[in-house]
Biotite code that builds the C-alpha atoms (Angstrom):
import biotite.structure as struc

atoms = struc.array([
    struc.Atom([11.842, -7.894, -18.841], chain_id="A", res_id=1, res_name="UNK", atom_name="CA", element="C"),
    struc.Atom([8.509, -9.446, -18.114], chain_id="A", res_id=2, res_name="UNK", atom_name="CA", element="C"),
    struc.Atom([7.418, -12.520, -16.207], chain_id="A", res_id=3, res_name="UNK", atom_name="CA", element="C"),
    struc.Atom([3.889, -13.992, -16.344], chain_id="A", res_id=4, res_name="UNK", atom_name="CA", element="C"),
    struc.Atom([1.866, -16.166, -13.971], chain_id="A", res_id=5, res_name="UNK", atom_name="CA", element="C"),
    struc.Atom([-1.705, -17.296, -14.135], chain_id="A", res_id=6, res_name="UNK", atom_name="CA", element="C"),
    struc.Atom([-3.032, -13.883, -12.988], chain_id="A", res_id=7, res_name="UNK", atom_name="CA", element="C"),
    struc.Atom([-0.083, -11.565, -12.903], chain_id="A", res_id=8, res_name="UNK", atom_name="CA", element="C"),
    struc.Atom([2.432, -9.789, -14.989], chain_id="A", res_id=9, res_name="UNK", atom_name="CA", element="C"),
    struc.Atom([5.719, -8.774, -13.367], chain_id="A", res_id=10, res_name="UNK", atom_name="CA", element="C"),
    struc.Atom([7.283, -6.057, -15.489], chain_id="A", res_id=11, res_name="UNK", atom_name="CA", element="C"),
    struc.Atom([9.654, -3.167, -15.554], chain_id="A", res_id=12, res_name="UNK", atom_name="CA", element="C"),
    struc.Atom([8.297, 0.119, -14.062], chain_id="A", res_id=13, res_name="UNK", atom_name="CA", element="C"),
    struc.Atom([7.497, 2.998, -16.377], chain_id="A", res_id=14, res_name="UNK", atom_name="CA", element="C"),
    struc.Atom([7.001, 6.680, -15.707], chain_id="A", res_id=15, res_name="UNK", atom_name="CA", element="C"),
    struc.Atom([3.317, 6.026, -16.592], chain_id="A", res_id=16, res_name="UNK", atom_name="CA", element="C"),
    struc.Atom([3.103, 4.061, -13.319], chain_id="A", res_id=17, res_name="UNK", atom_name="CA", element="C"),
    struc.Atom([3.991, 7.048, -11.223], chain_id="A", res_id=18, res_name="UNK", atom_name="CA", element="C"),
    struc.Atom([0.568, 8.126, -10.067], chain_id="A", res_id=19, res_name="UNK", atom_name="CA", element="C"),
    struc.Atom([-0.393, 4.582, -9.001], chain_id="A", res_id=20, res_name="UNK", atom_name="CA", element="C"),
    struc.Atom([2.940, 3.863, -7.237], chain_id="A", res_id=21, res_name="UNK", atom_name="CA", element="C"),
    struc.Atom([2.565, 7.148, -5.312], chain_id="A", res_id=22, res_name="UNK", atom_name="CA", element="C"),
    struc.Atom([-1.066, 6.416, -4.415], chain_id="A", res_id=23, res_name="UNK", atom_name="CA", element="C"),
    struc.Atom([-0.385, 2.843, -3.228], chain_id="A", res_id=24, res_name="UNK", atom_name="CA", element="C"),
    struc.Atom([2.856, 3.624, -1.397], chain_id="A", res_id=25, res_name="UNK", atom_name="CA", element="C"),
    struc.Atom([1.410, 6.712, 0.351], chain_id="A", res_id=26, res_name="UNK", atom_name="CA", element="C"),
    struc.Atom([-0.251, 4.565, 2.947], chain_id="A", res_id=27, res_name="UNK", atom_name="CA", element="C"),
    struc.Atom([1.258, 4.169, 6.419], chain_id="A", res_id=28, res_name="UNK", atom_name="CA", element="C"),
    struc.Atom([-0.113, 0.578, 6.629], chain_id="A", res_id=29, res_name="UNK", atom_name="CA", element="C"),
    struc.Atom([2.060, -0.177, 3.638], chain_id="A", res_id=30, res_name="UNK", atom_name="CA", element="C"),
    struc.Atom([5.169, 1.859, 4.407], chain_id="A", res_id=31, res_name="UNK", atom_name="CA", element="C"),
    struc.Atom([5.519, 1.099, 8.103], chain_id="A", res_id=32, res_name="UNK", atom_name="CA", element="C"),
    struc.Atom([7.186, -2.199, 7.436], chain_id="A", res_id=33, res_name="UNK", atom_name="CA", element="C"),
    struc.Atom([9.434, -0.948, 4.593], chain_id="A", res_id=34, res_name="UNK", atom_name="CA", element="C"),
    struc.Atom([12.821, 0.291, 5.592], chain_id="A", res_id=35, res_name="UNK", atom_name="CA", element="C"),
    struc.Atom([13.350, 2.932, 2.861], chain_id="A", res_id=36, res_name="UNK", atom_name="CA", element="C"),
    struc.Atom([9.777, 4.118, 1.958], chain_id="A", res_id=37, res_name="UNK", atom_name="CA", element="C"),
    struc.Atom([8.909, 7.485, 3.502], chain_id="A", res_id=38, res_name="UNK", atom_name="CA", element="C"),
    struc.Atom([5.465, 8.640, 4.607], chain_id="A", res_id=39, res_name="UNK", atom_name="CA", element="C"),
    struc.Atom([3.989, 10.691, 3.140], chain_id="A", res_id=40, res_name="UNK", atom_name="CA", element="C"),
    struc.Atom([5.195, 9.258, -0.200], chain_id="A", res_id=41, res_name="UNK", atom_name="CA", element="C"),
    struc.Atom([5.403, 12.099, -2.770], chain_id="A", res_id=42, res_name="UNK", atom_name="CA", element="C"),
    struc.Atom([5.529, 12.357, -6.510], chain_id="A", res_id=43, res_name="UNK", atom_name="CA", element="C"),
    struc.Atom([9.201, 13.257, -6.163], chain_id="A", res_id=44, res_name="UNK", atom_name="CA", element="C"),
    struc.Atom([9.815, 10.016, -4.232], chain_id="A", res_id=45, res_name="UNK", atom_name="CA", element="C"),
    struc.Atom([8.093, 8.040, -6.995], chain_id="A", res_id=46, res_name="UNK", atom_name="CA", element="C"),
    struc.Atom([9.993, 9.784, -9.776], chain_id="A", res_id=47, res_name="UNK", atom_name="CA", element="C"),
    struc.Atom([13.279, 9.040, -7.984], chain_id="A", res_id=48, res_name="UNK", atom_name="CA", element="C"),
    struc.Atom([12.421, 5.375, -7.478], chain_id="A", res_id=49, res_name="UNK", atom_name="CA", element="C"),
    struc.Atom([11.213, 4.769, -11.029], chain_id="A", res_id=50, res_name="UNK", atom_name="CA", element="C"),
    struc.Atom([14.328, 6.448, -12.348], chain_id="A", res_id=51, res_name="UNK", atom_name="CA", element="C"),
    struc.Atom([16.511, 4.262, -10.152], chain_id="A", res_id=52, res_name="UNK", atom_name="CA", element="C"),
    struc.Atom([14.712, 1.118, -11.401], chain_id="A", res_id=53, res_name="UNK", atom_name="CA", element="C"),
    struc.Atom([15.157, 2.175, -14.983], chain_id="A", res_id=54, res_name="UNK", atom_name="CA", element="C"),
    struc.Atom([18.871, 2.847, -14.467], chain_id="A", res_id=55, res_name="UNK", atom_name="CA", element="C"),
    struc.Atom([19.314, -0.469, -12.659], chain_id="A", res_id=56, res_name="UNK", atom_name="CA", element="C"),
    struc.Atom([17.691, -2.305, -15.598], chain_id="A", res_id=57, res_name="UNK", atom_name="CA", element="C"),
    struc.Atom([20.435, -0.983, -17.922], chain_id="A", res_id=58, res_name="UNK", atom_name="CA", element="C"),
    struc.Atom([23.320, -2.319, -15.838], chain_id="A", res_id=59, res_name="UNK", atom_name="CA", element="C"),
    struc.Atom([25.261, -5.375, -16.930], chain_id="A", res_id=60, res_name="UNK", atom_name="CA", element="C"),
    struc.Atom([25.510, -7.448, -14.893], chain_id="A", res_id=61, res_name="UNK", atom_name="CA", element="C"),
    struc.Atom([22.236, -6.463, -13.355], chain_id="A", res_id=62, res_name="UNK", atom_name="CA", element="C"),
    struc.Atom([22.106, -6.294, -9.583], chain_id="A", res_id=63, res_name="UNK", atom_name="CA", element="C"),
    struc.Atom([18.491, -5.274, -8.962], chain_id="A", res_id=64, res_name="UNK", atom_name="CA", element="C"),
    struc.Atom([15.296, -6.547, -10.572], chain_id="A", res_id=65, res_name="UNK", atom_name="CA", element="C"),
    struc.Atom([12.591, -4.339, -9.070], chain_id="A", res_id=66, res_name="UNK", atom_name="CA", element="C"),
    struc.Atom([9.355, -5.019, -10.969], chain_id="A", res_id=67, res_name="UNK", atom_name="CA", element="C"),
    struc.Atom([5.719, -3.788, -10.990], chain_id="A", res_id=68, res_name="UNK", atom_name="CA", element="C"),
    struc.Atom([3.122, -6.343, -10.036], chain_id="A", res_id=69, res_name="UNK", atom_name="CA", element="C"),
    struc.Atom([0.202, -6.042, -12.460], chain_id="A", res_id=70, res_name="UNK", atom_name="CA", element="C"),
    struc.Atom([-3.082, -7.826, -11.886], chain_id="A", res_id=71, res_name="UNK", atom_name="CA", element="C"),
    struc.Atom([-6.036, -7.436, -14.277], chain_id="A", res_id=72, res_name="UNK", atom_name="CA", element="C"),
    struc.Atom([-4.153, -4.653, -16.034], chain_id="A", res_id=73, res_name="UNK", atom_name="CA", element="C"),
    struc.Atom([-3.611, -2.660, -12.834], chain_id="A", res_id=74, res_name="UNK", atom_name="CA", element="C"),
    struc.Atom([-0.455, -2.001, -10.901], chain_id="A", res_id=75, res_name="UNK", atom_name="CA", element="C"),
    struc.Atom([-1.040, -3.469, -7.407], chain_id="A", res_id=76, res_name="UNK", atom_name="CA", element="C"),
    struc.Atom([2.475, -3.428, -5.866], chain_id="A", res_id=77, res_name="UNK", atom_name="CA", element="C"),
    struc.Atom([6.136, -4.083, -6.376], chain_id="A", res_id=78, res_name="UNK", atom_name="CA", element="C"),
    struc.Atom([8.490, -7.033, -6.020], chain_id="A", res_id=79, res_name="UNK", atom_name="CA", element="C"),
    struc.Atom([12.217, -7.405, -6.446], chain_id="A", res_id=80, res_name="UNK", atom_name="CA", element="C"),
    struc.Atom([15.297, -9.416, -6.260], chain_id="A", res_id=81, res_name="UNK", atom_name="CA", element="C"),
    struc.Atom([18.007, -7.005, -5.153], chain_id="A", res_id=82, res_name="UNK", atom_name="CA", element="C"),
    struc.Atom([21.704, -7.205, -4.324], chain_id="A", res_id=83, res_name="UNK", atom_name="CA", element="C"),
    struc.Atom([22.042, -9.939, -6.897], chain_id="A", res_id=84, res_name="UNK", atom_name="CA", element="C"),
    struc.Atom([25.536, -11.352, -6.682], chain_id="A", res_id=85, res_name="UNK", atom_name="CA", element="C"),
    struc.Atom([26.444, -13.667, -9.523], chain_id="A", res_id=86, res_name="UNK", atom_name="CA", element="C"),
    struc.Atom([29.680, -14.807, -7.800], chain_id="A", res_id=87, res_name="UNK", atom_name="CA", element="C"),
    struc.Atom([28.051, -15.792, -4.578], chain_id="A", res_id=88, res_name="UNK", atom_name="CA", element="C"),
    struc.Atom([24.743, -16.868, -6.223], chain_id="A", res_id=89, res_name="UNK", atom_name="CA", element="C"),
    struc.Atom([22.694, -14.849, -3.812], chain_id="A", res_id=90, res_name="UNK", atom_name="CA", element="C"),
    struc.Atom([20.005, -12.130, -3.815], chain_id="A", res_id=91, res_name="UNK", atom_name="CA", element="C"),
    struc.Atom([17.469, -10.575, -1.460], chain_id="A", res_id=92, res_name="UNK", atom_name="CA", element="C"),
    struc.Atom([13.716, -10.804, -2.087], chain_id="A", res_id=93, res_name="UNK", atom_name="CA", element="C"),
    struc.Atom([11.594, -7.795, -1.163], chain_id="A", res_id=94, res_name="UNK", atom_name="CA", element="C"),
    struc.Atom([8.049, -6.767, -1.883], chain_id="A", res_id=95, res_name="UNK", atom_name="CA", element="C"),
    struc.Atom([5.013, -4.641, -1.001], chain_id="A", res_id=96, res_name="UNK", atom_name="CA", element="C"),
    struc.Atom([1.396, -4.618, -2.034], chain_id="A", res_id=97, res_name="UNK", atom_name="CA", element="C"),
    struc.Atom([-1.259, -1.862, -1.971], chain_id="A", res_id=98, res_name="UNK", atom_name="CA", element="C"),
    struc.Atom([-3.478, -2.380, 0.988], chain_id="A", res_id=99, res_name="UNK", atom_name="CA", element="C"),
    struc.Atom([-6.643, -2.952, -1.074], chain_id="A", res_id=100, res_name="UNK", atom_name="CA", element="C"),
    struc.Atom([-4.934, -6.019, -2.637], chain_id="A", res_id=101, res_name="UNK", atom_name="CA", element="C"),
    struc.Atom([-3.927, -7.753, 0.535], chain_id="A", res_id=102, res_name="UNK", atom_name="CA", element="C"),
    struc.Atom([-5.199, -11.295, 1.320], chain_id="A", res_id=103, res_name="UNK", atom_name="CA", element="C"),
    struc.Atom([-5.996, -12.217, -2.285], chain_id="A", res_id=104, res_name="UNK", atom_name="CA", element="C"),
    struc.Atom([-3.012, -14.534, -2.931], chain_id="A", res_id=105, res_name="UNK", atom_name="CA", element="C"),
    struc.Atom([-1.389, -11.949, -5.158], chain_id="A", res_id=106, res_name="UNK", atom_name="CA", element="C"),
    struc.Atom([1.841, -11.667, -3.299], chain_id="A", res_id=107, res_name="UNK", atom_name="CA", element="C"),
    struc.Atom([2.118, -15.481, -2.876], chain_id="A", res_id=108, res_name="UNK", atom_name="CA", element="C"),
    struc.Atom([1.781, -15.854, -6.656], chain_id="A", res_id=109, res_name="UNK", atom_name="CA", element="C"),
    struc.Atom([4.236, -13.054, -7.426], chain_id="A", res_id=110, res_name="UNK", atom_name="CA", element="C"),
    struc.Atom([6.793, -14.293, -4.843], chain_id="A", res_id=111, res_name="UNK", atom_name="CA", element="C"),
    struc.Atom([6.749, -17.856, -6.134], chain_id="A", res_id=112, res_name="UNK", atom_name="CA", element="C"),
    struc.Atom([7.443, -16.572, -9.628], chain_id="A", res_id=113, res_name="UNK", atom_name="CA", element="C"),
    struc.Atom([10.212, -14.295, -8.451], chain_id="A", res_id=114, res_name="UNK", atom_name="CA", element="C"),
    struc.Atom([11.812, -17.179, -6.536], chain_id="A", res_id=115, res_name="UNK", atom_name="CA", element="C"),
    struc.Atom([11.528, -19.360, -9.624], chain_id="A", res_id=116, res_name="UNK", atom_name="CA", element="C"),
    struc.Atom([13.155, -16.621, -11.765], chain_id="A", res_id=117, res_name="UNK", atom_name="CA", element="C"),
    struc.Atom([15.988, -16.306, -9.245], chain_id="A", res_id=118, res_name="UNK", atom_name="CA", element="C"),
    struc.Atom([16.804, -19.992, -9.050], chain_id="A", res_id=119, res_name="UNK", atom_name="CA", element="C"),
    struc.Atom([16.048, -21.116, -12.598], chain_id="A", res_id=120, res_name="UNK", atom_name="CA", element="C"),
    struc.Atom([16.838, -18.054, -14.739], chain_id="A", res_id=121, res_name="UNK", atom_name="CA", element="C"),
    struc.Atom([19.482, -16.371, -12.653], chain_id="A", res_id=122, res_name="UNK", atom_name="CA", element="C"),
    struc.Atom([21.001, -19.551, -11.337], chain_id="A", res_id=123, res_name="UNK", atom_name="CA", element="C"),
    struc.Atom([21.026, -18.388, -7.733], chain_id="A", res_id=124, res_name="UNK", atom_name="CA", element="C"),
    struc.Atom([21.744, -20.841, -4.892], chain_id="A", res_id=125, res_name="UNK", atom_name="CA", element="C"),
    struc.Atom([20.285, -18.706, -2.087], chain_id="A", res_id=126, res_name="UNK", atom_name="CA", element="C"),
    struc.Atom([17.591, -16.043, -1.610], chain_id="A", res_id=127, res_name="UNK", atom_name="CA", element="C"),
    struc.Atom([17.611, -13.995, 1.569], chain_id="A", res_id=128, res_name="UNK", atom_name="CA", element="C"),
    struc.Atom([14.305, -12.603, 2.959], chain_id="A", res_id=129, res_name="UNK", atom_name="CA", element="C"),
    struc.Atom([13.678, -10.403, 5.984], chain_id="A", res_id=130, res_name="UNK", atom_name="CA", element="C"),
    struc.Atom([10.504, -9.240, 7.717], chain_id="A", res_id=131, res_name="UNK", atom_name="CA", element="C"),
    struc.Atom([9.776, -7.217, 10.834], chain_id="A", res_id=132, res_name="UNK", atom_name="CA", element="C"),
    struc.Atom([8.795, -9.532, 13.618], chain_id="A", res_id=133, res_name="UNK", atom_name="CA", element="C"),
    struc.Atom([5.395, -7.810, 13.928], chain_id="A", res_id=134, res_name="UNK", atom_name="CA", element="C"),
    struc.Atom([4.553, -8.227, 10.263], chain_id="A", res_id=135, res_name="UNK", atom_name="CA", element="C"),
    struc.Atom([2.451, -11.342, 10.570], chain_id="A", res_id=136, res_name="UNK", atom_name="CA", element="C"),
    struc.Atom([1.398, -11.451, 6.927], chain_id="A", res_id=137, res_name="UNK", atom_name="CA", element="C"),
    struc.Atom([4.859, -11.235, 5.501], chain_id="A", res_id=138, res_name="UNK", atom_name="CA", element="C"),
    struc.Atom([6.291, -13.776, 7.950], chain_id="A", res_id=139, res_name="UNK", atom_name="CA", element="C"),
    struc.Atom([3.543, -16.208, 7.008], chain_id="A", res_id=140, res_name="UNK", atom_name="CA", element="C"),
    struc.Atom([4.167, -15.727, 3.310], chain_id="A", res_id=141, res_name="UNK", atom_name="CA", element="C"),
    struc.Atom([7.928, -16.267, 3.714], chain_id="A", res_id=142, res_name="UNK", atom_name="CA", element="C"),
    struc.Atom([7.334, -19.553, 5.592], chain_id="A", res_id=143, res_name="UNK", atom_name="CA", element="C"),
    struc.Atom([4.890, -20.595, 2.858], chain_id="A", res_id=144, res_name="UNK", atom_name="CA", element="C"),
    struc.Atom([7.632, -20.084, 0.298], chain_id="A", res_id=145, res_name="UNK", atom_name="CA", element="C"),
    struc.Atom([9.672, -22.702, 2.219], chain_id="A", res_id=146, res_name="UNK", atom_name="CA", element="C"),
    struc.Atom([12.311, -20.286, 3.663], chain_id="A", res_id=147, res_name="UNK", atom_name="CA", element="C"),
    struc.Atom([13.902, -21.345, 6.888], chain_id="A", res_id=148, res_name="UNK", atom_name="CA", element="C"),
    struc.Atom([14.309, -19.057, 9.904], chain_id="A", res_id=149, res_name="UNK", atom_name="CA", element="C"),
    struc.Atom([17.894, -18.129, 10.576], chain_id="A", res_id=150, res_name="UNK", atom_name="CA", element="C"),
    struc.Atom([17.339, -15.923, 13.592], chain_id="A", res_id=151, res_name="UNK", atom_name="CA", element="C"),
    struc.Atom([16.268, -12.446, 14.698], chain_id="A", res_id=152, res_name="UNK", atom_name="CA", element="C"),
    struc.Atom([18.282, -9.271, 14.371], chain_id="A", res_id=153, res_name="UNK", atom_name="CA", element="C"),
    struc.Atom([17.365, -7.258, 17.446], chain_id="A", res_id=154, res_name="UNK", atom_name="CA", element="C"),
    struc.Atom([16.632, -3.514, 17.010], chain_id="A", res_id=155, res_name="UNK", atom_name="CA", element="C"),
    struc.Atom([17.895, -3.916, 13.448], chain_id="A", res_id=156, res_name="UNK", atom_name="CA", element="C"),
    struc.Atom([15.816, -1.482, 11.427], chain_id="A", res_id=157, res_name="UNK", atom_name="CA", element="C"),
    struc.Atom([14.459, 2.017, 11.810], chain_id="A", res_id=158, res_name="UNK", atom_name="CA", element="C"),
    struc.Atom([11.462, 2.813, 9.632], chain_id="A", res_id=159, res_name="UNK", atom_name="CA", element="C"),
    struc.Atom([11.766, 6.070, 7.726], chain_id="A", res_id=160, res_name="UNK", atom_name="CA", element="C"),
    struc.Atom([7.939, 6.337, 7.656], chain_id="A", res_id=161, res_name="UNK", atom_name="CA", element="C"),
    struc.Atom([7.328, 5.891, 11.419], chain_id="A", res_id=162, res_name="UNK", atom_name="CA", element="C"),
    struc.Atom([10.688, 6.262, 13.126], chain_id="A", res_id=163, res_name="UNK", atom_name="CA", element="C"),
    struc.Atom([10.024, 2.924, 14.925], chain_id="A", res_id=164, res_name="UNK", atom_name="CA", element="C"),
    struc.Atom([12.884, 0.640, 15.581], chain_id="A", res_id=165, res_name="UNK", atom_name="CA", element="C"),
    struc.Atom([12.041, -3.006, 14.830], chain_id="A", res_id=166, res_name="UNK", atom_name="CA", element="C"),
    struc.Atom([13.405, -6.467, 15.257], chain_id="A", res_id=167, res_name="UNK", atom_name="CA", element="C"),
    struc.Atom([13.758, -8.351, 11.960], chain_id="A", res_id=168, res_name="UNK", atom_name="CA", element="C"),
    struc.Atom([13.260, -12.087, 11.254], chain_id="A", res_id=169, res_name="UNK", atom_name="CA", element="C"),
    struc.Atom([15.946, -13.368, 8.987], chain_id="A", res_id=170, res_name="UNK", atom_name="CA", element="C"),
    struc.Atom([15.195, -16.211, 6.561], chain_id="A", res_id=171, res_name="UNK", atom_name="CA", element="C"),
    struc.Atom([17.062, -18.083, 3.911], chain_id="A", res_id=172, res_name="UNK", atom_name="CA", element="C"),
    struc.Atom([15.726, -20.070, 0.984], chain_id="A", res_id=173, res_name="UNK", atom_name="CA", element="C"),
    struc.Atom([18.224, -22.450, -0.600], chain_id="A", res_id=174, res_name="UNK", atom_name="CA", element="C"),
    struc.Atom([17.859, -23.643, -4.145], chain_id="A", res_id=175, res_name="UNK", atom_name="CA", element="C"),
    struc.Atom([18.241, -27.344, -3.327], chain_id="A", res_id=176, res_name="UNK", atom_name="CA", element="C"),
    struc.Atom([15.497, -27.074, -0.615], chain_id="A", res_id=177, res_name="UNK", atom_name="CA", element="C"),
    struc.Atom([13.247, -25.226, -3.106], chain_id="A", res_id=178, res_name="UNK", atom_name="CA", element="C"),
    struc.Atom([13.859, -27.896, -5.798], chain_id="A", res_id=179, res_name="UNK", atom_name="CA", element="C"),
    struc.Atom([13.123, -30.741, -3.258], chain_id="A", res_id=180, res_name="UNK", atom_name="CA", element="C"),
    struc.Atom([9.820, -28.949, -2.211], chain_id="A", res_id=181, res_name="UNK", atom_name="CA", element="C"),
    struc.Atom([8.787, -28.674, -5.937], chain_id="A", res_id=182, res_name="UNK", atom_name="CA", element="C"),
    struc.Atom([9.302, -32.428, -6.557], chain_id="A", res_id=183, res_name="UNK", atom_name="CA", element="C"),
])
């Protein structure tokens, strides 16, 4: 599977991506807001994750679309729609970007395409998105996507990389609101 935007290619991960996934994810500034990404991030962690993504891609129906974000031919991060539930018409959007690629509009572009894919191609009616309260960049991006705040889960998540317990902002993006914003 492959999705394209003006600058980006969102594509399946391959074992050839291993070194770059490990390099980008092995950064505490990246992993501290990610629930399941350890620090340090090892080659073994990367092999497991890429294997999981490859296995998920073979499932029918597919429940997880975790894709590499490629910009100018380089892997710069990952984005995914996970926990896709055809019956309920729901999924969860998650993402991370290597630190050297922050504040370049890459994640905004990738997220807009992933939301479009979820609503138009998968026929979802709702996409859930969460971000640590302290993660200003991610919270701003989520609001820019048009998601609405649905509250805060207190002491909801413990980071594997730091051990910190964080409050999480909960957002929902509904298909009909997204379609109205597009018009």
